[in-house]
C-alpha positions in Angstrom: 51.6 66.9 136.0 55.3 66.4 135.2 57.4 69.5 136.1 59.2 69.4 132.8 55.8 69.3 130.9 54.6 72.3 132.9 57.7 74.2 131.8 57.1 73.2 128.2 53.5 74.4 128.3 54.4 77.7 129.9 56.8 78.4 127.0 54.0 78.0 124.4 52.7 81.4 123.3 49.1 82.0 124.6 48.0 82.8 121.0 49.9 79.8 119.5 46.8 78.4 117.7 45.3 81.7 116.7 48.6 82.9 115.3 49.7 79.6 113.8 46.5 79.0 111.9 46.8 82.5 110.4 50.5 82.7 109.6 51.8 79.1 109.2 50.5 77.1 106.2 51.4 73.7 107.8 49.6 74.5 111.1 46.7 75.9 109.2 46.4 72.8 107.1 46.7 70.4 110.0 44.4 72.2 112.4 41.6 73.1 110.0 41.6 69.5 108.7 41.3 68.4 112.3 38.5 70.9 112.9 36.6 69.7 109.8 36.9 66.1 110.8 35.7 66.8 114.4 32.7 68.8 113.2 31.8 65.9 110.8 31.7 63.6 113.8 29.2 65.7 115.7 26.0 64.2 114.3 23.6 65.8 116.9 23.0 69.1 118.6 24.9 69.1 121.9 23.6 71.2 124.7 26.8 71.2 126.8 30.3 70.8 125.2 33.6 70.4 127.0 37.0 70.8 125.3 39.6 69.0 127.4 43.0 70.7 126.9 41.5 73.7 125.2 44.6 76.0 125.4 43.3 79.5 124.7 40.0 78.3 123.0 40.6 78.7 119.3 39.4 75.2 118.4 36.3 75.3 120.6 35.4 78.8 119.3 35.4 77.4 115.7 33.2 74.5 116.8 30.8 77.0 118.3 30.4 78.7 114.9 28.5 75.6 113.9 26.8 74.7 117.2 25.9 78.2 118.2 23.3 77.2 120.9 25.6 75.0 122.9 26.9 76.0 126.3 30.6 75.6 126.0 33.3 74.9 128.5 37.1 74.7 128.1 39.7 73.4 130.6 43.5 73.5 130.5 46.3 73.6 133.0 47.9 76.6 131.2 46.6 79.5 133.3 47.9 82.2 131.0 46.2 80.7 128.0 43.0 80.3 129.9 43.1 84.0 130.9 43.8 85.0 127.3 41.0 82.9 126.0 38.5 84.2 128.5 39.1 87.7 127.2 39.0 86.6 123.5 35.9 84.3 123.7 33.6 85.5 126.5 30.9 82.9 125.5 33.2 80.1 126.6 33.3 79.1 130.2 37.0 78.7 130.8 38.7 77.2 133.9 42.1 76.0 134.9 41.8 72.3 135.6 43.7 69.1 135.4 42.2 66.6 132.9 42.7 63.7 135.3 40.3 65.2 137.9 37.8 67.9 137.1 35.2 69.6 139.3 32.2 68.9 137.0 29.3 66.8 138.2 28.7 63.2 137.0 27.0 63.0 133.6 27.2 66.7 132.9 28.2 66.9 129.3 26.6 65.4 126.2 29.8 66.1 124.2 33.4 65.9 125.3 36.1 66.8 122.8 39.8 66.0 123.4 42.2 66.6 120.6 46.0 66.1 120.7 46.1 66.1 124.5 46.3 62.5 126.0 49.7 61.9 124.6 50.9 64.8 126.8 49.3 63.6 130.0 50.9 61.7 132.8 48.0 59.1 132.9 45.9 59.1 129.7 43.7 56.3 130.9 42.8 58.1 134.1 41.9 61.2 132.0 39.6 59.2 129.7 38.0 57.6 132.8 37.3 61.1 134.0 35.8 62.0 130.6 33.5 59.0 130.9 32.4 60.1 134.4 31.3 63.5 133.3 29.6 62.2 130.1 25.8 61.9 130.0 24.3 58.5 129.5 23.7 59.1 125.8 26.6 61.5 125.3 29.6 61.2 122.9 33.3 61.7 123.3 35.5 62.7 120.4 39.1 61.7 121.0 41.8 62.7 118.5 45.5 62.0 118.6 48.4 61.4 116.2 48.5 57.9 114.8 52.0 57.0 115.6 52.7 56.3 112.0 56.2 56.4 110.5 55.2 59.4 108.4 54.0 61.3 111.5 57.2 60.4 113.4 59.3 61.9 110.5 57.2 65.0 110.2 57.0 65.5 114.0 60.8 65.2 114.2 61.3 67.8 111.5 58.7 70.1 112.9 60.3 70.1 116.3 63.6 71.0 114.6 62.1 73.9 112.7 58.9 75.6 113.9 57.8 73.4 116.7 60.8 73.5 119.0 58.6 74.4 122.0 57.1 70.9 121.8 60.4 69.0 122.3 60.0 66.2 124.8 56.3 67.0 125.2 55.0 63.5 124.2 54.8 61.3 127.2 52.9 58.5 125.5 52.4 57.2 121.9 49.3 55.5 120.5 48.1 53.6 117.5 44.6 52.6 116.6 44.8 49.2 118.3 46.3 50.5 121.5 43.8 53.4 121.9 40.8 51.1 121.0 41.9 48.6 123.7 42.3 51.4 126.2 38.8 52.9 125.7 37.2 49.4 125.6 38.8 48.6 129.0 37.2 51.7 130.4 33.8 50.8 129.2 33.5 53.0 126.1 32.3 51.8 122.7 33.9 52.9 119.5 31.1 54.2 117.2 33.4 55.3 114.5 37.1 55.7 113.9 39.1 57.2 111.0 42.6 58.3 110.1 43.2 61.6 108.3 46.0 64.1 107.5 47.7 61.5 105.3 47.2 58.9 108.0 49.2 60.9 110.6 46.2 61.6 112.8 43.3 59.4 114.1 40.0 60.2 115.5 37.5 58.2 117.6 33.8 58.8 118.3 33.0 57.1 121.6 29.9 56.4 123.6 29.0 54.6 126.8 28.6 50.8 126.5 
């Protein structure tokens, strides 16, 4: 991982999502819309769920309110957030792990969720290949990222000037629908469904093995 990205992550409060979704209207709107969209894409009852880049687990804990019987795992490189989440959500199996190379067995998960993470990674393609490796034969991946639209670029610029200063220089890559679809197809994943939401500023893909 880039040293400067590690320094950015370590400056993010461990309760960034828990606190932001309570106290900041824009964060609450953005993340709850994302949550609603992800849940709508889970059209089966997964037995094992992995959240890649889970931070301190707020998002995964909300998913588990719907899928109560699933065994849940969360990985992130931010050790302090993982420690915080482990205390807050004891039902989630947290571990410090790099998304590019995990310790999970092949075909272990029937649902892998990755939201707003790959744009921060050194090698997004390698991370998606790893998600495919640990995905069961009939499993699904939900991949969500900003759409790279002009509106998002403007909002992201303003957000980083006001409330989101901690995220300055955190995006190492940018995507649009065509670029992301080409990437997952090259890896051997099929796009089952794709949508834009949050006024076209975010996009979400439901993927499966070809």
